[in-house]
C-alpha positions in Angstrom: 0.0 0.0 0.0 1.2 3.5 -0.8 -0.2 7.0 -1.2 -2.6 7.4 -4.0 -1.5 9.7 -6.9 -4.2 9.9 -9.6 -3.3 10.2 -13.2 -3.8 13.6 -14.9 -6.9 13.6 -17.0 -8.8 16.1 -19.1 -12.4 15.8 -17.9 -14.9 16.4 -20.6 -17.7 14.2 -19.5 -20.9 15.1 -17.7 -19.0 15.8 -14.5 -16.9 16.1 -12.6 -15.3 18.8 -14.7 -11.7 20.0 -14.6 -11.0 21.7 -11.3 -9.5 25.2 -11.5 -6.0 25.2 -9.9 -7.0 28.1 -7.7 -9.7 25.9 -6.2 -7.2 23.0 -5.6 -4.9 25.5 -3.8 -7.9 26.7 -1.7 -8.7 23.1 -0.6 -5.1 22.8 0.8 -5.4 25.8 3.1 -5.2 25.2 6.9 -8.3 23.6 8.5 -9.9 25.7 11.2 -13.0 25.0 13.4 -16.4 25.1 11.8 -17.5 27.6 14.5 -14.3 29.7 14.3 -15.2 33.4 13.8 -13.0 33.5 10.7 -14.8 30.6 9.2 -18.2 32.1 10.0 -17.2 35.3 8.2 -16.3 33.2 5.2 -19.7 31.5 5.3 -21.4 34.9 5.2 -19.3 35.9 2.1 -20.2 32.5 0.5 -24.0 33.2 1.0 -23.6 36.5 -0.8 -21.6 34.8 -3.6 -24.2 32.1 -4.0 -27.0 34.6 -4.1 -25.1 36.3 -7.0 -24.6 33.0 -8.8 -28.3 32.1 -8.5 -29.5 35.7 -9.0 -31.6 35.7 -5.8 -31.9 37.5 -2.5 -33.5 34.5 -0.8 -32.4 34.4 2.8 -32.2 30.6 2.8 -29.4 30.2 0.2 -26.6 27.9 1.3 -24.6 24.8 0.3 -25.8 21.4 1.7 -22.9 19.4 3.0 -23.3 16.6 0.5 -23.5 16.2 -3.3 -26.2 17.4 -5.7 -28.3 14.4 -5.0 -28.5 15.5 -1.4 -29.5 18.9 -2.5 -32.4 17.3 -4.4 -33.4 15.3 -1.4 -33.2 18.4 0.8 -35.7 20.2 -1.4 -38.1 17.3 -1.5 -38.1 16.2 2.2 -38.6 19.7 3.3 -41.4 20.7 0.9 -43.3 17.4 0.3 -45.4 15.8 3.0 -47.2 12.4 3.1 -50.4 12.5 1.0 -49.3 15.5 -1.2 -49.7 15.3 -4.9 -46.6 16.4 -6.8 -46.4 16.8 -10.6 -43.0 15.6 -11.9 -41.9 16.4 -15.4 -39.5 13.7 -16.8 -37.5 14.0 -20.0 -34.4 12.0 -18.8 -32.8 10.2 -15.9 -33.0 12.9 -13.3 -36.7 13.5 -13.6 -37.0 9.9 -12.6 -35.0 10.5 -9.5 -37.4 13.3 -8.6 -40.2 10.8 -8.8 -38.4 8.4 -6.4 -38.0 11.3 -3.9 -41.7 12.1 -4.0 -42.7 8.5 -3.4 -40.1 8.1 -0.6 -41.8 11.1 1.1 -45.1 9.2 1.1 -46.6 11.5 -1.6 -48.1 10.8 -5.0 -46.1 11.5 -8.1 -48.1 12.5 -11.2 -45.8 12.2 -14.2 -45.6 14.4 -17.3 -43.5 12.3 -19.7 -41.6 13.7 -22.6 -39.3 12.1 -25.1 -35.7 11.8 -24.0 -33.8 14.4 -26.0 -36.7 16.9 -26.0 -37.5 19.7 -23.6 -40.4 19.5 -21.1 -43.6 20.3 -22.9 -45.3 23.3 -21.3 -48.7 22.4 -22.8 -48.6 18.9 -21.2 -47.8 20.5 -17.9 -50.8 22.8 -18.2 -53.1 20.0 -19.1 -51.9 17.8 -16.2 -52.4 20.6 -13.7 -55.9 21.2 -15.0 -56.6 17.5 -14.5 -55.1 17.5 -11.0 -56.2 20.7 -9.3 -55.2 19.4 -5.9 -51.5 19.2 -6.9 -49.2 21.2 -4.6 -45.8 21.1 -6.2 -44.3 21.0 -9.7 -40.8 19.6 -10.1 -38.6 19.5 -13.2 -35.0 19.6 -14.4 -33.6 22.8 -16.0 -30.6 21.2 -17.7 -31.1 17.4 -18.1 -27.6 16.0 -17.8 -28.5 12.6 -19.3 -29.6 14.1 -22.6 -28.2 17.6 -23.0 -31.6 19.4 -23.1 -32.5 22.8 -21.6 -36.2 23.3 -20.6 -37.9 26.7 -20.3 -37.9 27.3 -16.6 -39.6 30.7 -16.8 -42.6 29.4 -18.7 -42.9 26.2 -16.6 -42.8 28.2 -13.3 -45.5 30.6 -14.6 -47.8 27.7 -15.4 -47.2 26.2 -11.9 -47.9 29.5 -10.2 -51.2 29.9 -12.1 -52.3 26.6 -10.5 -51.1 27.6 -7.0 -48.2 25.2 -7.0 -44.7 25.7 -5.6 -41.8 24.7 -7.8 -38.7 22.5 -7.3 -36.0 23.0 -10.0 -32.9 20.9 -10.7 -30.1 23.2 -11.7 -27.2 20.8 -11.1 -25.7 21.3 -14.6 -27.1 24.8 -15.4 -25.6 26.9 -12.6 -22.8 29.0 -14.0 -23.2 27.6 -17.5 -26.4 29.1 -18.9 -28.8 31.9 -17.8 -30.5 31.2 -14.5 -32.6 33.8 -12.7 -34.1 32.4 -9.5 -35.9 35.6 -8.4 -37.0 36.9 -11.8 -38.4 33.5 -12.7 -39.9 33.2 -9.2 -38.5 29.7 -8.5 -39.4 28.4 -5.1 -36.8 25.8 -4.4 -33.6 25.0 -6.4 -30.6 22.8 -6.0 -27.3 22.4 -7.8 -23.9 20.8 -7.6 -20.3 22.0 -7.4 -18.6 19.7 -9.8 -20.2 20.9 -13.1 -19.9 24.5 -14.3 -18.5 25.8 -11.0 -15.4 23.6 -11.6 -15.2 22.7 -8.0 -14.8 19.2 -6.5 -17.9 17.1 -5.9 -19.5 17.0 -2.5 -21.5 20.1 -1.9 -24.9 21.2 -3.2 -26.0 24.8 -3.3 -29.7 25.3 -2.5 -32.1 28.2 -2.3 -35.7 28.6 -1.0 -38.2 31.4 -1.6 -40.3 32.9 1.2 -43.3 30.9 0.0 -41.3 27.7 0.3 -40.0 28.7 3.8 -43.6 29.3 4.9 -44.6 25.8 3.8 -41.7 24.3 5.6 -42.6 26.2 8.8 -46.2 25.0 8.6 -45.6 21.4 8.0 -48.1 18.9 9.6 -45.4 16.2 9.7 -41.8 16.5 10.8 -39.2 16.4 8.1 -38.2 12.8 7.6 -34.5 13.5 7.5 -32.9 15.0 10.6 -29.7 16.0 8.7 -31.6 17.8 5.9 -34.3 19.5 8.1 -33.9 23.1 7.2 -35.5 24.2 10.5 -32.4 22.8 12.1 -29.8 23.5 9.5 -30.6 27.2 9.4 -29.4 27.5 12.9 -26.0 26.9 11.6 -26.3 28.7 8.2 -28.0 31.8 9.6 -26.6 35.3 9.5 -24.0 37.0 11.8 -21.7 35.6 14.4 -24.0 33.5 16.5 -24.5 30.0 15.1 -26.0 26.9 16.5 -24.0 23.6 16.1 -25.8 21.3 13.7 -23.0 19.2 12.1 -19.3 19.5 11.4 -19.1 21.2 8.1 -16.8 20.0 5.4 -14.4 22.9 6.0 -11.9 22.6 3.3 -14.5 21.7 0.7 -16.2 24.9 1.6 -13.0 26.8 1.0 -13.0 25.3 -2.5 -16.6 26.4 -3.2 -15.9 29.9 -1.9 -13.0 30.2 -4.3 -15.1 28.7 -7.2 -17.9 31.3 -6.6 -15.3 34.1 -6.3 -13.9 33.1 -9.7 -17.4 33.1 -11.2 -18.0 36.6 -9.7 -14.7 37.9 -11.1 -15.5 36.6 -14.6 -19.1 37.8 -14.4 -22.2 35.7 -15.0 -23.0 37.0 -18.4 -19.4 36.5 -19.5 -19.4 32.9 -18.2 -22.6 32.2 -20.0 -21.1 33.7 -23.2 -17.9 31.7 -22.9 -19.8 28.4 -22.6 -21.9 29.4 -25.7 -18.8 30.4 -27.7 -16.9 27.1 -27.1 -20.0 25.1 -27.7 -20.2 26.7 -31.2 -16.7 25.7 -31.9 -17.2 22.1 -30.7 -20.4 21.9 -32.8 -18.6 23.1 -35.9 -16.0 20.4 -35.4 -18.5 17.6 -34.6 -20.6 18.4 -37.7 -17.5 18.7 -40.0 -16.5 15.2 -38.8 -19.9 14.0 -40.0 -21.3 13.3 -36.5 -24.7 14.7 -35.3 -26.4 15.9 -32.1 -29.4 14.2 -30.5 -31.0 17.4 -29.3 -32.6 20.1 -31.5 -30.4 23.2 -31.5 -33.1 25.5 -30.0 -33.1 23.5 -26.7 -29.5 22.3 -26.7 -27.2 22.8 -23.7 -23.9 24.4 -24.6 -22.2 22.7 -21.6 -23.4 19.2 -22.2 -23.3 17.8 -25.8 -25.1 14.5 -26.6 -23.5 13.1 -29.8 -24.9 10.2 -31.7 -22.5 7.2 -31.9 -21.9 6.3 -35.6 -23.2 3.0 -36.8 -20.9 0.0 -36.2 -18.9 1.9 -33.5 -18.5 0.4 -30.0 -19.1 3.1 -27.4 -16.9 1.6 -24.7 -14.0 1.0 -27.1 -13.8 4.6 -28.1 -14.1 5.9 -24.6 -11.4 3.5 -23.4 -9.0 4.5 -26.1 -9.6 8.2 -25.5 -8.8 7.6 -21.8 -5.8 5.4 -22.3 -4.2 7.1 -25.2 -5.2 10.7 -24.7 -6.0 10.9 -20.9 -9.3 12.3 -22.1 -12.6 11.4 -20.4 -16.0 11.8 -22.2 -19.3 10.3 -20.9 -21.4 7.4 -21.9 -25.2 7.6 -22.4 -27.6 6.8 -19.5 -30.9 5.0 -19.4 -32.6 4.9 -22.8 -29.5 6.5 -24.4 -26.9 4.0 -23.1 -24.8 2.8 -26.0 -26.4 5.4 -28.3 -24.7 8.7 -27.4 -21.5 10.2 -26.1 -21.9 13.0 -23.6 -19.2 15.7 -24.1 -19.0 18.3 -21.4 -17.8 21.9 -21.7 -18.1 22.9 -18.1 -16.5 25.7 -16.2 -12.7 25.6 -16.2 -12.9 22.8 -18.8 -14.7 25.1 -21.3 -11.7 26.4 -23.2 -10.2 26.4 -26.7 -7.4 23.9 -25.8 -10.0 21.3 -24.6 -12.2 21.8 -27.6 -9.4 21.2 -30.0 -7.9 18.3 -28.0 -11.2 16.5 -27.8 -12.0 16.9 -31.5 -8.5 15.8 -32.6 -8.5 12.8 -30.3 -12.0 11.7 -31.3 -11.1 12.1 -35.0 -8.0 10.0 -34.5 -9.6 7.2 -32.5 -12.6 6.9 -34.8 -10.5 7.0 -38.0 -8.3 4.1 -36.7 -11.4 2.1 -35.8 -12.7 2.6 -39.4 -15.7 4.7 -38.4 -17.7 6.4 -41.2 -16.5 10.0 -40.5 -14.9 12.8 -42.5 -11.4 12.6 -41.0 -9.1 15.6 -40.8 -11.8 18.4 -40.9 -12.9 18.8 -37.3 -10.0 20.8 -35.8 -9.9 23.3 -38.7 -13.7 23.8 -38.5 -13.5 24.5 -34.8 -10.5 26.8 -35.1 -12.4 29.1 -37.5 -15.0 29.6 -34.8 -12.5 30.0 -32.0 -10.0 32.3 -33.8 -12.1 34.1 -36.5 -9.5 36.8 -37.0 -6.6 34.4 -37.7 
């Protein structure tokens, strides 16, 4: 047995993404107590930075001390009570996980199903809510990581509000990568992750709750089924100012990393970060299409930070990904659920969203596919992407 030293990879899958070196340095800073006045001051700064990233002034805006899946569970266990009816929109894997959370809370999930690779259909949601006037919550995914689809949050929330429903939104892959306006869109509960477009390590989940959501939590008829995720308790620790009630030992160094990640985002500016993701997606798209490959998702609802590419006929998914990893130290993602074996998922997230990664990925994919005899137009991808990346050259 000896110390573990991981290989150096370029991470261009669905997450985790490449971690900014500034964040790695932040993680290595001296550990102090989770009730130390200096740490509490950093927590206050982090809340402000999270509010900026989410574009909200919600008082309950904080990171859950666990990955994005725990952020999801935090939203559901606090807002959903036994016997509630919850409308869940599913157009990929993660809508299915929402359904499981609803049922584990002892509530009824009413499903709005859409084709994998398509956005959530607003008309279907409207019809479902008309058919179920007793529904209390609508839940859906903003950026569906399994398919690379972006759904229209603003419209879906407006429909839910017309039917007196609160909303729970999955923003795990969207935060920092595409426009997200929690207050302007009037989202009630939202959760995300740190390992996607924030370019931090996995293990924390930013969440935010509106006043309407907080009111529902305060007036629950049943206790929250999870002690650890009960916001009535957690907020004693993530409140404001110097006095904090002990709840759990926070992951101190991981929070250093998230603070640095959010600071980097603030320094770049949200609009600039969104534009950078869009620009590098355009370059990747030019190369993918020049190679003769195609996208699963229609361009109008396509995520720039998560690209679902059809696998060419006769090409083995695992063989390509293995060769990319072994020969180029490059990770791309496999398909999930209905899309397993049918697509590759190429991520352009946060620190990994840069010209070098776009060109490296296209060149490596071109080389591996050509040697495997895949039906592609070899030798064109890098040049096509370069024209987008460096138009004045």
